[in-house]
N, C-alpha and C positions, 0 to 999 in steps of 0.2 A: 592936389590933383582933383579932389572931389568938387571944388567949386567950378571946375572946368568941364564937368561931366556932360551936362545936357545943353542942347540948343533947343530952339522952338519946335523942331521936328521930332525931338526925342532921340536924336542921334548923338553919338559921342563925337565931339569936335576933334580936329587933328592934333591939337596939343596933348589931349588926354591919351589919344592913341599912340602918339610919339613917346610919351612917358611910359606907357604900358609896354611898348615894344623894346624900350631900353632895358627894362627889367627882364623881359623874355630873352633878349639877345645875350645879356650878361649871364643869365643862368645857363644858357646853351654853351656859351664860351667856357664857363668853368667846368661843366660836365664833359665838354669836348676835349679837355686836357687829358682825360683818361679814356673815355669811351670813343670807339671808332664806329662810324655809321650810326644805325638805329635812329635815324631822323624822325621816322614816323612815331616810334615809341616816345621820343622826347616831346613831340607835339601833343600827343595824347596825354602824357603825364602832366604837362603844363595846363592843358585844357581842363583836366580834372582838378588840379590845384586851384585854378582860378574860378571854378564853379562849385567848389565844396564837395566834389565827388570822390569816390574811392576806385581803386584800380586793382584788377586781378591780372597778373602777368603769368602767362603759360608758355612753357618751352622746355626743351631738354636741358640737362645740366651743362654748365660751362659757357653759357652765352650771355652772361652779365646781367641776369635778372636781379639778383640781390645787389650786385655792385652798383648798378645804375640807381637803385633805390637809395642806397647809402650815400651816393654822390649827390643826388637831389637834396637829401637832408642836409648835406654839408653846405649847399648853396643858400640855405634858408637859416635865418637866425631864430630857430625854434627848437623846442625840445624834441628829442628823437629817442625812440625805444624800439628794441627788436625782440620779437617773441618767436622762439623756435617751437612750432607745434609738433607734438609727439602723441602717440596713442594713449599715454597715461596722464596727459595734461587735463587738469580739472578747471571748471569755470572760475573758481576762486583764484587759480594761478594767473588768470587773465585779468579779471575785474578787481580783485582784492578781497579782503576778508576783515571781519571785526575781531580784534584781539583784546582779550581781557587785561586791563591794567590793574595790577595788584595794589598799587599805592592809592589809587583813587576809587577802586572798586567799580569801575565803569568800563564799558567796551569802547575802544577807539578803532575807527576804520583805518586800515592800512591799505593805501591805494595799490592797485596792481599795475603792471606795465602798460595797460591800455590807456592810462592817464598820461598822455603825452600829446604833442601836436602832430607829429608824423610817426605813425606806427607801422613798422615792417613786420608782417607775419610771414615767416619763412615756412614753406611747405604746408600750407594751410590745410590741405587734404589729408594730413597725417593724423588728425584728431577726430574722434567720433562726434556724432550729432549733438550730444549733451554739451560739449565744449563749443561747438559751432553755434549753438543756440544762444550762447552768452554774448555773441556779437550782434545779434539781431537789433536790439534796442539801441546800442551805442552807435551802430553804423547808420541807422535811419534817423534817430532822434537826437543823436549826439549827447546822450546822457546815460547814466548807469543807475539802476535802482537796486540797492542792497539793503536787506533788513528793513524794508519799508521806507528807506530814505533815498531820495533822488539827488544825484550829483551830476551837474552839467560839466561838459568838457570845455576846455578853453579853445577859442578859435586862434588860428586855423586848426582844424582837426581832419586828418586824412589817413586812411588805411590803405597800405599797399601790401597785397598778398601775392605770394608766388606759389606755383604748383607745377609738378612734372607730370605731363599727360601720358607719358610712356609707361612709367613704373606703376603697377597696380597693387603689388603685394604690400600689405600694411597701410593701405590708403582707404579713404572713405569718400564716397561721392558727396559733393556739397549739396545741401538742400536747395531746392529751387528758390525758396524765399530768401535765402542768403545770397545766391547768385544775383537775384534781382536788385540787391542793394549795391552792387558794384556798378559804377557808371560805365566802365569799359572792361571788356576782357581783351587783353592784347596778346595775340599769338605771335611769339617771336620765332624767327627762323635763323638758320646759320648765316654768318656773314658771307659776303661775296669773296671771291679769290683775292681781289685787290685789297679789300678791307682786311682780310686775314694776314696778308703780307705786311700791311701797315701796322697791325697789332704786334707782329713778331719784331719788326724793326723798332717800334716804340719801347718795347720792354726787354730787348735783348741784353741790356746792361742794368736792368732794374727788376731783379727776380722778386723782390718783396713789395713791389709797387709803391716805392717811396714817393712817387709823384702824387699820391693821394693827398699829401700834406700841402700841395700847391693849390688845391681847390678851396676857394674862399667863399664865405657867406656874402651874398650880394643883395638880399632883400629881407626885410623884417616883417613881423606880423601886421603892423600898421600899414605898410606898403602893400602887403598881400590883400588886405581888406580894401584898400583903394583900388587895386587892380580888379578885384571882384566887382566893385561898383561900376567901373568902366565897362566890363563885360556885360553886366546886367542891363545897361542902357543901350547896348548895340541894337540897331533897328532891324527888325525882321517883319516883312510884309505879311498881310493876311493870306496872300496866295501861297507863300512859303509855309505858313502854319498849316494851311489846308493840305499842302504837299506832304508834310510830316505826318499829319493825321491819316492821310490816305495810305501811306506806306505801312504804318502800324496796323491799320484796319485790314489791309491785305493779309498780314500774317495770321489774322484770326479767322480768315476764310479761305485759306490756301490748302489745297488737297495734299500737298507734300508735308504739311506741318500738323503735328498732333496738338501742339499748344502754341498759341500766338502770344504777342507781347501785350503788356498792360499799359495804361496811361502813364505810368512811371517811365516807360520807355520813350513815349512821345516827349515828355518833359526833358528827359535826358538828351535826346537828339537836339531839341531846341537849345538847351543850355550849351551843349558841346559846340554846336554850329556857331553860336554867338562868340564863344571863346576863340574858335578857329578863325573867324572873320577878323577879330581884333588882332590876333597874332599875324594875320596877313596884312595888317595895316589898313583895314577897312572899317568904317563905322556902320556897315550894313551886311547882312547875310546874303549869300548867293546859293543857288542849288548845289554848287560844287562843295561848299562847306557842309551841307546836309548829307550829301553822298559820301563824303569822307568820314563822317561820324557814324553813319548808319550801321555799317558792319560791326565795328567794335562795341556799339551800344546794344545791338540786337543778337549777336551770335551766341550769347549765353542766356538769353531770355526766351528763346523759342526752342521747341522740341520737334525733331523730325518725326514724321510718321514711321511706324515700325518697318514697313517695307522699304522705305527710302534709306533708313539706317542700315538695313541688311544689305542693300545694294552698294554701301560704301559712300553715300553722299555726305556732305558736310552742311551745317546750317548756312554757311557763307554762300554755297551754291544756290540755295533757295532765295536768300536775300538778294543776291545779284539778279536772279530771274525776276523777282518782284519789282526791283528798281527799274529794270528794263521795260516792264509792262506799263509803268505809270508815266504819263506825259509830264515832262519837265516844264514847270512854269516859265513863261517868257517875261 
């Protein structure tokens, strides 16, 4: 695929886009054997996978946050690990620790569960700041430093974290620096009535979800790297780059926001919009791609002004208002 990536304009030609979309559709078909609906979540998960980003999934219990993450892992021929965050979890339980070897009289490093390709962190807000801080380096730089030694993660590396926004007892607010390391925060809602009927019919004779065994791996690490190369070469015009920069700049100068987004957010919108364009079968980005990516990229990176928070507003309300204020490039 890589030798088909670029043409003279820097765009991905149709054969590369076609191969890319074959992988995307295969993954969606496999996940769709179990999951009903949640098309937007699927698109954002795949956009994160093909841009090297991490995802924070937020929603009430029982709406398939964890299940979707496990199913995505099943469609990839990669290592998968799951970490259940709890109040007593220590950084060494995540990263690993040095263990003394009596026979050789040396310390050997025993890797923690973070050393995997796809890591699911369930209920990430259950652990205190000390454990959260252990994720800072690995999520941003894809490496772990323990006892002065730096150990790089194998590609692909992706963290999917879940949290319940309703239950507050025994939880900790995630540090802003950690939130900024997630490409998206995906807010899940309940399924529609028709989707819920479909769920009931699909599993009325499958109490233990035996259908999980039907989900097969359809893409390997080499193919994921090739897909990332295709996304990287998707064309985005200077006008659209200016559009992204203007949106993010507005968040820093808006009266309804106490804290605006950083340049990391601008880069995140650009990367996500490229992935979404490729998933739509195009070798160029449109304003619609940018607008689709803007809310899940920014909703955890901005802080409401105290008075707006007291009035019950959400960050998405302000983001929508900002996007409406800015002229869309033609």
